[in-house]
C-alpha positions as CSV (number, residue, x, y, z in Angstrom):
1,M,10.4,16.6,2.9
2,P,13.6,16.9,1.3
3,G,16.0,14.0,1.3
4,K,18.5,16.0,2.7
5,L,17.2,16.7,5.9
6,R,15.4,12.6,7.0
7,R,19.1,11.5,6.4
8,R,20.7,13.6,8.7
9,S,18.4,12.7,11.8
10,Q,15.5,10.8,12.9
11,S,15.9,13.2,15.8
12,G,15.3,16.3,13.4
13,S,18.7,18.2,13.9
14,G,18.5,18.9,10.5
15,L,15.4,21.3,10.9
16,A,16.7,24.5,13.0
17,A,15.0,24.5,16.0
18,E,11.9,27.6,16.7
19,T,13.5,30.3,18.1
20,P,12.0,33.7,19.4
21,Q,12.6,34.9,16.4
22,T,10.9,32.2,14.0
23,S,8.1,30.7,16.5
24,S,5.1,30.0,15.2
25,L,3.5,30.1,18.6
26,P,1.8,33.8,18.5
27,L,0.2,32.6,15.2
28,I,-0.9,29.2,16.7
29,E,-1.7,31.1,20.1
30,A,-3.8,33.7,17.7
31,T,-5.4,31.0,14.7
32,C,-6.5,28.5,18.1
33,A,-8.3,31.9,19.8
34,T,-10.4,32.5,16.5
35,F,-12.4,29.6,16.9
36,G,-12.4,29.8,21.2
37,V,-9.9,27.1,22.7
38,A,-9.7,27.5,26.0
39,R,-6.8,29.5,27.4
40,S,-5.3,30.3,24.2
41,F,-3.9,33.5,25.0
42,G,-0.9,32.9,27.0
43,L,0.1,29.6,25.2
44,A,3.2,31.2,23.5
45,E,3.9,32.6,27.5
46,E,3.6,29.3,29.4
47,L,5.5,27.4,26.8
48,A,8.3,30.3,26.9
49,A,8.6,29.6,30.3
50,A,8.5,25.6,30.2
51,G,11.4,26.0,28.2
52,Y,10.3,25.7,24.7
53,F,13.1,27.2,23.3
54,E,16.1,25.0,24.6
55,L,14.1,22.3,23.2
56,G,15.3,20.6,19.6
57,I,12.3,20.7,17.0
58,V,10.8,17.6,17.8
59,A,10.6,18.2,20.9
60,Q,9.3,21.3,20.8
61,W,6.1,20.0,18.3
62,K,5.2,17.5,20.5
63,L,5.1,19.9,23.6
64,V,2.8,22.5,21.9
65,Q,0.5,19.4,21.0
66,D,0.4,18.1,24.4
67,R,-0.5,21.7,25.6
68,L,-3.3,22.2,22.7
69,A,-4.5,18.3,23.9
70,E,-5.5,19.9,27.2
71,R,-6.8,22.8,25.9
72,F,-9.3,21.0,23.0
73,A,-10.3,18.1,25.7
74,E,-12.1,21.2,28.0
75,D,-14.6,21.6,25.2
76,L,-18.0,20.1,24.4
77,D,-16.6,19.1,20.8
78,P,-13.1,19.0,21.1
79,I,-13.1,17.0,17.1
80,G,-14.6,19.7,15.9
81,L,-12.0,22.4,17.3
82,I,-9.6,19.2,15.2
83,H,-11.6,19.8,12.2
84,E,-11.5,23.7,12.5
85,L,-7.4,23.1,12.9
86,T,-6.7,21.1,10.4
87,G,-9.1,23.4,8.1
88,N,-7.2,26.0,8.4
89,P,-5.6,28.0,5.7
90,E,-1.8,27.9,7.2
91,S,0.1,24.6,7.3
92,R,2.0,25.6,10.5
93,V,-1.1,25.5,12.3
94,R,-2.6,22.7,10.4
95,F,0.7,20.7,11.2
96,H,-0.2,19.7,14.9
97,G,-3.5,18.6,13.8
98,P,-2.3,14.9,13.3
99,G,-0.8,14.7,17.4
100,I,-3.5,16.3,19.0
101,C,-6.1,14.1,17.1
102,A,-4.0,11.1,18.5
103,R,-3.6,12.4,21.9
104,L,-7.2,13.1,22.2
105,L,-8.4,9.8,21.1
106,A,-5.9,7.7,22.3
107,E,-8.3,4.7,23.7
108,H,-10.0,4.7,20.5
109,P,-7.2,4.0,18.0
110,Q,-9.4,2.9,15.0
111,R,-11.8,6.2,15.7
112,V,-8.5,8.1,15.4
113,L,-7.6,6.2,12.1
114,E,-10.6,7.1,10.8
115,E,-10.2,11.3,11.4
116,L,-6.3,10.9,10.7
117,R,-7.3,9.0,7.1
118,L,-9.2,12.7,6.3
119,I,-5.9,14.3,7.6
120,A,-3.8,12.9,5.2
121,R,-5.3,14.1,2.5
122,D,-3.6,17.0,2.5
123,E,-1.0,18.1,0.0
124,N,1.1,20.1,2.6
125,H,4.1,17.9,2.4
126,M,5.0,18.6,6.3
127,V,1.8,18.1,7.2
128,A,1.9,14.5,5.4
129,E,4.9,13.9,7.6
130,A,3.2,14.8,11.2
131,V,0.2,12.2,9.9
132,Q,2.4,9.8,9.6
133,A,4.8,10.5,12.8
134,F,2.2,11.9,15.4
135,G,-0.8,10.4,14.2
136,V,-0.6,7.1,12.7
137,R,2.7,5.5,13.7
138,P,1.1,6.2,17.9
139,Q,-1.7,3.7,16.7
140,A,0.6,0.9,15.1
141,E,2.7,1.1,18.4
142,L,-0.6,0.4,20.1
143,M,-2.7,-1.9,18.0
144,G,0.0,-3.8,17.0
145,P,0.6,-6.2,13.3
146,E,-3.2,-5.5,13.2
147,V,-3.0,-1.8,12.3
148,V,-1.6,-3.6,9.0
149,Q,-5.2,-4.4,8.2
150,E,-6.7,-1.2,9.3
151,L,-4.5,0.5,6.4
152,L,-4.8,-1.9,4.0
153,P,-8.0,0.6,2.5
154,W,-5.9,3.5,2.4
155,T,-3.7,1.7,0.0
156,T,-6.3,2.6,-2.5
157,D,-7.6,6.1,-1.7
158,R,-7.3,8.2,-4.5
159,S,-4.6,10.8,-2.5
160,E,-1.3,10.0,-2.7
161,T,-0.6,11.3,0.6
162,V,-2.8,8.5,2.1
163,R,-1.5,5.7,0.3
164,R,1.8,6.9,1.4
165,T,1.2,7.5,4.9
166,A,-0.4,3.8,5.1
167,V,3.7,2.3,4.7
168,E,5.7,5.4,5.9
169,A,4.0,5.3,9.4
170,L,4.5,1.4,9.4
171,R,8.1,1.5,8.9
172,P,11.1,0.1,10.9
173,R,12.9,2.9,11.6
174,G,11.0,6.1,10.2
175,V,11.6,9.7,10.7
176,W,11.3,11.6,13.7
177,V,10.2,8.4,15.9
178,K,11.4,5.9,17.4
179,H,11.7,2.6,16.0
180,L,8.0,0.3,15.7
181,T,9.3,-2.9,17.2
182,W,7.1,-5.2,16.3
183,S,8.2,-3.8,12.5
184,V,12.0,-4.2,13.2
185,Q,11.4,-7.4,14.9
186,S,9.6,-9.1,12.1
187,P,9.3,-6.7,9.3
188,A,7.4,-9.1,7.0
189,L,4.1,-8.2,9.1
190,M,3.9,-5.3,7.4
191,L,4.4,-6.7,3.5
192,P,0.8,-6.5,2.8
193,I,1.3,-2.9,2.5
194,I,4.3,-3.1,0.3
195,E,3.1,-5.6,-2.1
196,A,-0.4,-3.5,-2.5
197,L,1.2,-0.4,-3.4
198,R,4.6,-1.9,-5.4
199,G,2.6,-0.9,-8.5
200,D,1.5,2.5,-7.2
201,H,1.7,5.1,-10.2
202,S,2.8,8.2,-7.7
203,R,6.8,8.2,-7.3
204,Y,6.1,9.9,-4.1
205,V,4.5,6.3,-2.5
206,A,7.0,4.9,-4.5
207,N,9.9,6.4,-2.5
208,A,8.0,5.6,0.8
209,V,8.3,1.9,-0.4
210,G,11.6,2.0,-1.1
211,N,12.5,3.7,2.4
212,A,10.6,1.3,4.1
213,L,12.5,-1.7,2.5
214,N,15.6,-0.4,2.9
215,D,15.0,0.2,6.4
216,I,14.0,-4.2,6.7
217,S,17.3,-4.4,4.8
218,K,19.5,-3.2,7.9
219,K,17.9,-6.0,10.2
220,K,16.5,-8.8,7.6
221,P,18.5,-8.3,4.0
222,E,17.4,-11.6,3.2
223,L,13.9,-10.8,2.8
224,V,14.5,-7.5,0.8
225,L,16.5,-9.6,-1.9
226,E,14.1,-12.3,-1.8
227,I,11.2,-9.6,-2.5
228,A,13.1,-7.8,-5.0
229,A,14.0,-10.9,-6.2
230,R,10.1,-12.4,-7.1
231,W,9.2,-9.2,-8.0
232,Q,11.9,-9.7,-10.8
233,E,10.4,-12.5,-11.9
234,E,7.2,-11.7,-11.8
235,G,7.5,-8.9,-13.9
236,D,7.2,-4.9,-13.5
237,V,3.3,-4.2,-12.3
238,G,3.9,-0.5,-12.5
239,P,6.4,1.9,-13.4
240,H,8.7,2.4,-10.8
241,Q,9.4,-1.2,-9.5
242,T,12.7,-0.8,-10.4
243,H,13.1,2.3,-8.7
244,I,11.9,1.1,-5.4
245,I,13.9,-2.3,-6.0
246,K,17.3,0.1,-5.8
247,K,15.7,2.5,-3.3
248,G,15.5,-0.5,-0.6
249,L,19.2,-2.0,-1.7
250,R,20.6,1.1,-1.3
251,T,22.1,0.6,2.1
252,M,22.9,-2.8,1.4
253,V,25.4,-1.6,-1.6
254,K,26.5,1.5,0.5
255,D,27.8,-1.1,2.6
256,G,29.3,-3.3,-0.4
257,D,26.8,-6.2,-0.1
258,E,28.1,-8.6,-2.9
259,R,24.8,-10.0,-3.2
260,A,22.7,-6.7,-3.4
261,L,25.9,-5.1,-5.9
262,A,25.3,-8.7,-8.2
263,F,21.4,-8.5,-8.3
264,L,21.8,-5.0,-9.6
265,G,24.4,-6.5,-12.5
266,F,27.3,-4.5,-10.7
267,G,30.0,-7.1,-11.1
268,K,34.0,-7.6,-10.8
269,L,36.1,-4.3,-12.4
270,A,39.5,-4.1,-14.2
271,L,40.6,-0.9,-12.9
272,S,43.3,1.5,-11.5
273,V,42.1,4.3,-9.9
274,Q,44.1,7.7,-8.2
275,V,42.0,9.9,-5.7
276,S,43.4,13.2,-5.1
277,L,42.0,16.0,-2.7
278,A,41.9,19.7,-4.6
279,N,41.7,21.8,-1.5
280,S,44.6,23.3,0.1
281,Q,45.7,22.1,3.8
282,P,44.8,21.6,6.4
283,V,41.2,21.7,5.9
284,A,38.6,23.7,7.9
285,P,35.3,22.7,9.4
286,N,32.3,23.6,7.6
287,T,34.2,23.0,4.0
288,A,33.1,21.4,0.8
289,L,36.0,19.2,0.0
290,V,36.8,18.4,-3.6
291,F,38.0,15.0,-4.4
292,E,39.3,14.6,-8.3
293,L,38.7,10.7,-9.2
294,E,41.2,9.2,-12.5
295,I,39.9,5.9,-13.4
296,H,42.0,3.7,-15.8
297,N,39.4,1.2,-17.2
298,E,41.5,-1.8,-18.7
299,G,38.7,-3.3,-19.3
300,G,35.2,-2.8,-21.4
301,T,32.9,0.0,-20.4
302,C,31.0,-0.5,-17.4
303,A,28.9,0.7,-14.8
304,A,29.8,1.5,-11.2
305,Q,28.2,2.0,-7.7
306,L,30.7,4.2,-6.3
307,V,31.0,5.0,-2.0
308,Y,33.4,6.7,-0.2
309,E,33.7,7.1,3.8
310,I,34.8,10.4,5.2
311,E,36.7,9.7,9.0
312,T,37.2,12.3,10.8
313,P,38.5,12.0,14.4
314,G,36.4,11.3,17.2
315,K,36.3,11.7,21.0
316,N,37.6,8.4,21.7
317,P,41.3,8.5,20.0
318,N,40.4,4.7,19.0
319,R,36.9,5.6,18.0
320,P,37.2,7.7,14.2
321,R,34.0,8.8,13.4
322,Q,32.8,7.4,10.1
323,K,30.1,8.3,7.7
324,K,29.8,6.8,4.2
325,Y,28.3,8.4,1.2
326,R,26.5,6.7,-1.7
327,A,27.5,8.8,-5.0
328,G,25.0,6.8,-7.0
329,E,26.0,4.1,-10.4
330,I,28.3,6.2,-13.0
331,E,29.8,4.7,-16.0
332,I,32.6,4.0,-17.0
333,P,34.4,4.1,-20.4
334,G,35.9,1.2,-21.9
335,S,39.8,1.0,-22.4
336,C,40.7,4.7,-20.9
337,Y,41.2,7.2,-18.5
338,S,38.3,8.9,-16.8
339,E,38.0,11.8,-14.5
340,F,35.1,12.4,-11.9
341,K,34.6,15.0,-9.6
342,I,32.9,14.6,-5.7
343,R,32.0,17.2,-3.4
344,E,31.1,17.0,-0.2
345,R,30.8,19.0,2.8
346,I,32.0,18.3,6.3
347,F,30.5,20.2,9.1
348,D,30.0,20.7,12.5
349,R,26.7,19.3,13.8
350,K,24.7,20.7,16.4
351,T,25.7,18.8,19.2
352,A,28.8,16.8,18.0
353,L,31.4,19.7,16.5
354,L,34.7,18.0,14.0
355,I,37.9,17.9,16.2
356,D,41.1,18.9,14.7
357,G,43.4,16.2,13.6
358,A,44.1,13.1,10.9
359,C,41.3,12.4,8.7
360,R,41.4,10.4,5.7
361,A,38.8,9.2,3.0
362,R,38.3,6.2,1.3
363,F,36.3,5.2,-2.1
364,Y,34.5,2.4,-3.1
365,L,33.6,0.6,-6.7
366,N,31.3,-2.3,-6.4
367,G,32.4,-2.7,-3.1
368,R,35.9,-2.8,-3.2
369,E,38.4,-0.3,-2.1
370,Y,40.5,1.4,-4.4
371,Q,41.8,4.3,-3.1
372,Q,42.6,6.5,0.0
373,V,43.3,10.1,0.4
374,E,44.6,11.6,3.9
375,F,43.8,14.9,4.9
376,E,44.3,17.2,8.2
377,L,41.3,18.5,9.9
378,R,42.1,22.4,11.6
379,R,40.2,25.6,13.0
380,T,42.7,27.3,12.4
381,S,45.4,27.9,9.7
382,V,48.9,27.2,10.3
383,S,50.4,29.8,9.4
C-alpha cells in the first residue's frame, strides 16, 4: 500500500469507502454463489440494509467478513470454502479470506496461523495487508507475546510477503488496526522478529522492519537508538540495514530529536534562511502551497534534514491544527546562496474540514526552527 495512504490515517480514510456505484459486493456475492456458500444471493442487499454504505472503508470490510464467516460456518467444510475464496483470481475477493479464517477458527489461533501462512504468499499487496491486519493481528492480540515464537519460522519463508507479515502484524501501531497493547508497552518482546529480518534482501520487508522501529520510537526512543547503535557497531548484515535505521528514526528526526540527528551525522549549521509563499493570498482549501526557500550557507558544504510544520485554525481558537512533514535530506553547498522549493497540499478531510483564518508554516533544519511564514486561509476570495 502506498505510503501516502498509510500516513493519512489508520482508520482507512486514505482509501475511499465503497459507494453503490463502486461496490465490490455484487462480485463477492456472485463468486461465493459459484462455490456453494449458503445464502450468497441477497448478501449485497442485506449489507446495504445494515448501513454498509454509511460506514468507513475498514468498517465495511469488517462487516463483509462478519457476514461471510456466518455463512461459511454453515458449510460442512468451511476451510475448504476459504481455500476456494483465497484461490480466486480476483484480489477483491481474496482480500476477505484472512478475516473470515480468523473468525471461523477464533478458538484455535495456531491453526489460524497455519492457514494464514499459505494465504500470506499472495503477491497482491492489498491481500498482504489483509493477512496482517485481519488475520494475524487478532492472533497476536489473543496469544500475546508467545505469538512471536509462532511467527519466527515465517521470517525464513521463501515468500517476501510472508516474511513481511511476520513483522508488520506485530507493529505497536500498525495499519487499519488498533494499537497492540503488549507491543506498545514492551516492544522489546518483538525484537526477535526484527533481528531475524534485519538483513533481509527485500526492500519490501526492510520497509516493514523500519516502520516497526519507527512505531517503537514514539514510546521508547531510547530502545531504538540502542538498537541502531548496536547494529552500526556490528556492521551491515544486509543491503538495507542503513535504510531500516533511517526509516526507524524518521519520527524522531521530524521532531528534532538531537540524539537521532547526531546519530545520523547531522550537526549544527551556519545558515541564514528566508522563506516566501509563492501563492497569491488568501489561499483556498485543497490548494498546493508553494514555498520558496533561500538558504545562505556561511560554512562548508553540509547535509541537513528539512522539516516543516503547517498550522491552520482549529475549532478551539487556543488549539490550532498542526502537522509536521519531513521533506528529507538536502545538500547545501558551502559559502553561497541556494534555492529550494517545497510543495504541500492543504486539504479538507472527510470528517475535518479546514477552517478559515490565519495560518503559518514553520521550517526546521536539523531540529532548529529557522523561519516562519504567515498566510491566510479562506474559502471565498476577497473582491
